N, C-alpha and C positions, 0 to 999 in steps of 0.2 A: 541603637535602633533609632530610626527617624521619628520625629515627634508627631507626624501626621497620622492619617488613618491606615496607611499601608502596613502590612505585616509580611514577613518572609513567606514566599510561596503564593501570595495574592497578587493577581495582575490587574486588579480593579483600577488602580491609579494610572496604569498604562492605557487602559481601554475606556475608562469612564472618569477621566480627570475632572476635577472641579475648577482647576485653574492651570494655565500653561504659561511658562516663560520661554521665549525664543532667544537663546544665547547666540549671538552672532547675527542678530536680526538685521536685515537689509531693507533700505528704502526702495530698492529696485525689486518689484514683485516677481521678476523673472529669474532672480538669483536663488541659489540654494537656501540662503538665509531669509529670503523675501517671500518665496512662494507659499510656505506653510502659514505665514502671517496673513497673507492675502486670502488664502482659503478660509481661515478662521473668521476673518472679518466679513468676507463676502457671503459666506454661508450663514452667518449669524450665530456662531458658537456662543452659548449662554454663559459660559464660565469666564473667569478673569483671564485677560490676555496681557502679558507683560513683555514687550520687546526689551532686550538687553543689548545696548550698543553704547559704549562710553564716548563715542565720537559724535553722538547726535542727541538733541533734546527731544525730538519726536521721530518716530519711524512709521511711515504709512498712516500718519494722522493720529497715532497713539503716543502717549508719553513714553519716553525711553529712559531706561535705568542704566547706571554705570556698571552695575554688577548685580548678580542674583541676590546677594545679601542686602542690597539697597532696596529691594522690593518690600513694601510694607505688607505684613500679613503672610499667611502660609502660601506655599507654592506646591501644588500636587505633582506636576510633571514639568521637567525641563527638556527642551529640544536643544541639542548642542550641535551647532553648525560652525565650528571654528577649527583651525589647524590641529593636527594630532599632537604637536608638542605642547599645546596649551590645554589640552583636554583634561589631563590628570589634575592639574591645579583647579580647574573649573569644576570638575566633578567633586573634588574634596570640599570646595566651597558650597556646592549643592548639598553635600552630606551634612555639613555644619549648619546649613540653613534649615535642614529637616525636610528637604525635597523627597517625595516618596518614590518617584520614578524618573528615569531619564531615557531619552531616545538620542543615540549618537549617530549622526549622519557620517561623521568623519571616517575616511579610510586611512591606511598607513599603519595597520596593526598586524595581527598574526599572519595575515595573508601575504605580508611583504618579507618575512624572514625573522631571524633571531631577535633583532632589535625591536621589531614590531611585536613579537611575541612577549617580550619583556614588558612593554607598555601595556599590552592587553592583560597580562597577569595582574598588573597593578589595578586595572579597572575591576577585575573580578574580586580582588582583595577589598576594594572600597565597597563593592556591593555586599560582600559577606559581612564586613564590619559594621556597616550602617543600616543594613536592611533595605536599602534602596534597590528597586528592581531596574535593571539596565537592559535596554533593547539595543542590539548592535555590538560593537561599532560596525562601520562599513555597511549600513543599511539605508533603505530609502524611506523608512518610517512606518507609519501606522495610521489607520483611521477607523472611526466608528461612525458610519453615516447616519445612524439613527439619532445621534445627538449633535450632529454637525461638527464633529471633532476630526480634523484633518491635519495631522502632524506629519506631513510628507512633502517632499519636493518633486514628486513625480508629476510629469506634465500630462498624464493620461486623463486628468480631471478637467482639463481646460475646456473640453467640448461638452461637458455634461457630467452630472453626478449620478452615482448608482442609486437604484431603489433600495431603501434601507430594510430589505427583507431577504430571507432565503439563505444565502451562502455566507460562509466564513472562509476566507482565504489566508493561509499562512505559507510563506515562501522564504527559503533561505536566500534566494536571489531576488534582489530588488528589481532588476530590469525585467526578469521573467515574470515576477509577480505583477509588475505594472502591465506587461503585455497581456497576461491572462485577464487581469481586471478590466482592461479596455475591451478585449474581445467579449467578456461577459456582459459588460454594459451594452455593447452593440447588439448582443444576442437577446437582450431583455432580461438577463439573469440578475436578480437583485443581489447586491453584495453589502452585507451589514457590517462585517469586520474585514479588515485587510491588514495583515501583519507581515512585515519583512524582517527576518531575524538576523541577517548578516552573519557576522563572525560568532555570535552567540557567546559573549563573555559571561553572560548571566542567564537571561531568559532564552530558552531553547525551544525547539520545535515541539517536543512532547508536551510541555507545559501549555503551549498555545492551543494545541489540539484539545487538551483536557478542558481548557477554559471554554472553548467553542462548544464542546460536547455538552457542557453543563448549562449552556444558555438555551432556554426554551424557545427562543425566537429563531434559532439556527436550524435549518432543515437539512443542509448538506455541508460537509467540510471538505475543502480542497487543500491539499498539502503538496508542496514541492520541496524535495530534499536532494542535496548533493552528498550528504553523509549525515551520520547521527552521532552526537557526542554522548548521549545518555540513553542507552538502549532500554533500560528498565522504565524510564519516564515515557518513552514512546509506546512501549507495550502497555503500560498502565493506562495511557490516554486512549489507546485503541480499545482496550477492554471497557473503559467508561463509555466511549462512543457506541460500542455495540450494546451495552446495557441500556443506554438512552435511545437506542434505535436510530442513531445518526449515521448515515452513510459517510464513509471517508474515501474520497477519490484521491489517490496518491500517485504522484509522479516522482519516481526515483531515477536519477541519471547516474552515469558512471558505470554503465554495463560492461564496457570494455576496459582494458588496461589503460589505454590512452585517455578515455573518458574519466576514469577514476583519478588519474594523475592530474587532469585539468581541474577536477572538482576540488582536490586537496589544495591546489595552488590558488583557487578562487576565494574560498571562504575558510581555508585551513580546516576543512571537515575531514572526519575519518570515514573513508569510503566503505571499507569492509567488502565482503563477498557479495556480488550481485545475486548469485543463485540463492544464498541464504536470505537476503532481503526479500526476494521474490516469494519464497516459501513462507517466511515469517509474516509478511503482510497478509498473505492468504490465511495463515493460521489464526491471525488475530482479527480477521474480518474486514480488512481494508481492500478496496478495489484498486488494482494497479493499472493506471493508464499508460499506454505505450507511446503516445504522442499528444501534442496539443489539441488536435482535432478530437481525439477520443476523450481527453480530459474535459473539454467544453461540452461535448455531446452528453456525456454521462452526468456531468454536473447539472446541465440544463434539464435532463430527464428526471433526475432526482428531485428537482424543484417542485414538481407537481405533487409529490408526496404519495404517489400510487406505485407500490412495488408488487408486481404480479406474484400471486401465490404459487403458481406452477408454471411449467414450460409450454403449455398449449398455446399456440399462436394461430390466429386466423387471418386471412388476407382477403380484402375486398378491393377489387381493381377494375379499372376501365381499359386495361391493356393486358392481354394474355401474356405477352412477352415479359412485361414487368412483373406479373404474378409469378412467373417461373424464376425470374431473377431474385425476387424476395424469398421464395421458397428455398432456393439453393442457399442463400445467405443464412436462412434460419437453421437449416440442417447443419451447415458448417459451424454455426454458433452453438449447437447443442440443443436447439429448441424442437418442440414436437409439432410438426405440421400435420395434425390429426384431421382426417376427413370429416365433413359434416355428416350427421346421421341421415339415413335415407328419407325418413319422413320430413326432416327439415329441408332436404334438397327439393323434395316435392313442393314444399311451401314456396321456396324461392322460385322454382320453375313456374308456379302458378302466377307469380307476380311478373316475371320476365321469361317467357318461354324459350328465348334463345340464349339465356345466361348459362355459363358453366358454373356448376353449383357444388362441386366436390370440396375444394380448398386447394389452391386459391379459388375464390368465388369471383368470376369475371362477369360483372354486370353489363359490360359493353358500353358503348357510347349512348345506348338508349336511355341510360339512367339520367342523362342530361335533359332529355325531353320531359322527364317526370322526376325531379330531384327529391320529391317526398319519399320515393322508394328507398332512399338511403336510410331513412329512419327505420323503415320496416326491415331492411336487410340487416342493419346493425343489431336490431332487437332479436331477430331470429338467430343470428350467429352467436350472440352472447347467451341467449336463453337455451337454445337447443344444442349449439356447438360446444357450450361450456368453455369457451376460450378465455384464457387469462388475459390475453391481449389481442387486439385487432389492429392491423396496419391497413389503412385505406389509401390507395393511390388514386387521387383525383386530378392530378397534374394542374395545369394553369387554369382550367375551366372553373375550378373552385374559387377563383378570384372574381368571377363575374358576380355582380350584385344579385342577379336572379338566383344564383346558387348559394350565396352566403347565408341568407336567412334560413332556408330549409336545412342546409348542412349544419349550421350552428345549432338549430333546434334539435337535430338528430343527436348531436354530441351532448347537448344539455340533457336530453332525455336518457341517453345511455349512462351518462355520469350520475344522474339522479337515481336511476333504477339499479345500476350495478357500480356502486362507488368504489369497489375494490378491484374493478377491471380497468384495464388501460386501453385507451383509444389513441391512435397515432395517425395523423394526416400526413400524407406526402403530397405537397402542392408547391406551386410557384406563385407567389402573391406579394403585393406590397406589405411593408411592415404593419401598417394599420389593419389590414385584413388578417394578417397572421395573429396579431394581438387579440382580435375579436374571437378568433377560433380558440386561442389559448385560454382566454377568459371563460370560455364555455366549458373548459375542463379537459382539454386534450393537449398532446404534444404535436409540434409541427416541424417537419423536416423537408428539405428539398430533395435529398438523395435517399432513394428507397433502401439501399443497402445499409447506410448509416442508421436509418430508422430501425431496421431489424437488429442491428448490432446493439443499439441503445436498449432495446427491449431485452435482449439477452443479458446485457450488463445489469439491468434492473433485477432480473430474475436471480442472477448470481449474488447480487447484493442482498436480496431478500433471503436467500439461503444462508448467507453469512450471518445476517442479523438474527436469524432463527436458530443458529447453532450456538449453544452455550459455550462459554470459555471452558477449556479442559481443566479440571481440577488437579490432574496429575494423580499418580498412584501414591498410596501410603509408602513411605520410604522404608525399604528393607533394612533391618538393623545390622549394619556392617560397621566394624570398627573403622574409624576415619584415619587409617594409616596413610601417611604421606607416600606418594609414589616416588621412586628414585628418579633422579634427573636423567639417567640414561634409559634407553629403550629396554623394555622387559621382554622376556621370551614368550613364545606362544603358549607354552605350558603354564607359565605363571599367570598369563592373561586369562586363560581358561579358568583357572582356579578362582581368580577374582570375580569373573562373570558368574561362575557357579554359586559363589557366596551371595551374589545379588539376585539369585533366583532364576537365572537363565539356564536353559538346558544346553549342555556342551557335550561333545563327543568324547568318549573315554579314550585315553591314550596311555602309552608307556614310553618313558625315555630310555633309549638303549645307548650305551656307550661302547659296546663291543658287538661283533657279529653274532656271537652266541646269545647275548642278551636280546638282540633283535629277533632271532629265531624263536627264543622262548616266549617273548612278548607276543609274537604273531600267533604262536600255538595257543596261548592263553585267551587271546581275544577272539580267535576263530577266523577262518579264511573266507573270502580274500581280505587282505589288509592293504593299507596305504603306508608308505614310508616317506617322511618329509624331513629335510635337514632342520635341525634345531639350532637357531642362532638369533640372538636379539639384534645382531648387526646386519642381518639380511632381511629387508622388508618384503621384497617380492621374490619368493623362492623359485618361481618358474623362470625367472631371468637368469638363474645360474643352473637351470635343469635340476633343481633340488627336490623334485617330487616324483615318486614312482607309484603307479596305480596297479591294482589287481594282482598283488603278490599272493601266490596260492600255496606256498609251502614254507616250512621253517628254513629249509636249505636255501631256497631262493631269497628269503628275507635276509639271511646272513650275507649272501653275495651282493645283494643290492646295498646293504649297509656299507660294505667296503667300497663299492663303486661310488656311492654318494659322497662319502667322506673324502675319497681321493680326488674326485672331480671338483667338488666345491673348494677344497683346499688349494687346488691348482689355480682356480679362477679368482678366489678371494683370499689371498695370503693374509690380509690384515684382519679378516673376520674371526671372531672367537666362536668356535664350534662346540656346542654342548653335547652333541651326539645326533641321534636320529629319533624322531617321534614315530611311533607305530600306532596306527589307529585302524579300527574296522572300516571297511568300505560301506558307504551309505548307498541305498538304492536310488533308482531314478528320481529325479526331482528337478527343480529350477534353481540355478545358482543365483543367489542374491548376496548383497553386502550390507551389513549394518555397521555403522561407525559413529563415533562421537568425538567432537573436538571443541575447544574453547574459542568461540568467535570473539574477536576484539570488541565488537559492539554489543552482542546479545548474550555472551557467556556460553554455557554448555549448550551445544546444538547437536542433535542426532541426525545422522544421514542414512537414507535407505536408497538402494539402487539395484537394478538388474545387472547381471553379468559377472559378478564375482571378479575374477582377474581381468575381465574385459570391460569393467565398469567405465574406465576412461575412454574406451573406444565407443561404447554405446551411448555414453553421456545421458543416461536416463535416470536421474536421481531427484530426490526431494529431501527437504530439511524441515526440522521442527525444533523450536526452543524447548528445552527440557524444564520441568517434567510435564508429561501428558498421559492421558489414559488410552484405553484400547480403541475408543471411538475416534479419537484424533489420529491414532496410528492407522486405523482403517482409511480415513480420509487421505492420510499421507501416502499410503500404498496405492490407492486408486487415482492419485495424481499422475502416476507414471504413464508415459505414452504406451508402454508395453504391458500394462496391468492385466490385460486379457490373458496373457500367458499364464499368470498365476491362477486363473480360474479354470484352466484346462483347455487345451486346443489340440485338434488332430489326434484324438484318442489318448492323449496324455492328461493326467490329472483327473479330477480336481485335486488341488493340494490343500494342506492344512492351514488355511488362512487364519483362523482364530489363534493358532499357535504363533503365527508370525506377528499378529497384532499384539499378543501378550509379550512376546520377546522385545518388540520395539518399545512398548510402554515400560517394561522392566529395565531396559537399558537406559531409558530416560531418567 
């Protein structure tokens, strides 16, 4: 164990180091080994700064040391900016010195192939043996803007530093992490922590999210992942973030086979199934962003700290056409464009007789002649309309100085009187004007549709944070018998499911035509006959199912026909006989499945379509175990969930039984 303050599992030395050594420090402030040193000096980092360069007596005006072991006193964190073939020996020297944490910029490890993987394994071994926490390799570094700690060679800080409030960013990709941080700074989003994890030989994504979730100064967490090495750590971190009511805006790439392959080659990450990632992130309360624009919009919106309680949205506009555009976007996003109550509409009409007052509320350009009316309109809409959020389209006119004071006052009044409601302006204005509006307590967008989508995202995040983590069901007492390596038959599978408390259809295994007839007679007509073989996954593909058999004689004939037909098509298949089961009445065919995901472990799948599930491609997933409430959310995620509630005279169906079955399967 290292001799300093760090302990295994603690990231404090990485994010709040008391001293920093730059190994491979350069006198050129533009080089990889020079830029972090310049940042630390220029920003005024208060801890010890120790350049390590055996070829120089000073580096950028500071005394240089020949090695990390030559530094007097303790070193909390080492930044390593040297070739890969020298990294192992240097890291071993750091461990001997008692360095608590290291950031490795160097590439040339697991992302390059077998030789690189061997080197990276050695890095992990050093971390485990010494207790030192290692970020990287193949990363752009880390910063904590609140203490002036910038251990990174990204050039995005050249034109300005972030405000030390609001967001924490963790990204497996250094380049994309830099891109997002620069866009955030330009957008006025504060970035307190910025972490790029690279190849994750030790510190990985989930740990970083957990650290950010525990920090009271973090309002929103941004995560970018190409793959996940420790699924449990990620899920635990998301549970912590939800418990702390910290939104997690998550970008997961590798949705296609080509994208997943590229992700694996970039940081040697395990990509896993994108459909599983999508459902699991939703299950554990993270908001998945589809692109950079959405990532930044939602992060920015979360920064205000106002999450609408409900879906009711009101629109105040000076353009009828834009009002329609925003209403369309709201409906598409699942928001409730509820009309204003009639008495409230009369109040609005009394103020502006020519206004459209239903919702969207079109105040027309007349409001520019009397901008104080905006205050009254917002108050009436929030008080009487009970809207959880209002989006006000005021376009470029809101940038006029004659408008700024009354509009800003209206926002301040709304924010003070209704602190749990959200006000969003859609305007075109210089940054200075935008900041004045934001400081009054609102969000500002230029695009009305993006503004509406941001409101919808905040509502979804509020719902996710209000949803408790599923505790799962009490495990049914089943002997933990190992399953055979080979596939098991349908009948054996049913017996196993029945022992777990799931309701299964009664059946009989027939090995002769007479047995099939007798079984059909016992079960009652009509019956179904299905080929019984663990070697045949899809029975319909070999015409191995017969429905509506109405007599013992026909059951015997169908038995012979099935055995002969399937034997002819699949000579290699082992046939156990034919399963005879009663026909089930009208219903909706669904599929419930479970498999072991390489990232998240046991995962339950639910979908519509049964044998057509691959064609319909309407499925959802959940990490097991979970309860009936989570099962209900899982079912209602499907695009076709309305079918299960009953349509066109069919149904409704026994949804509680379905929820119970999914939970028990989990």
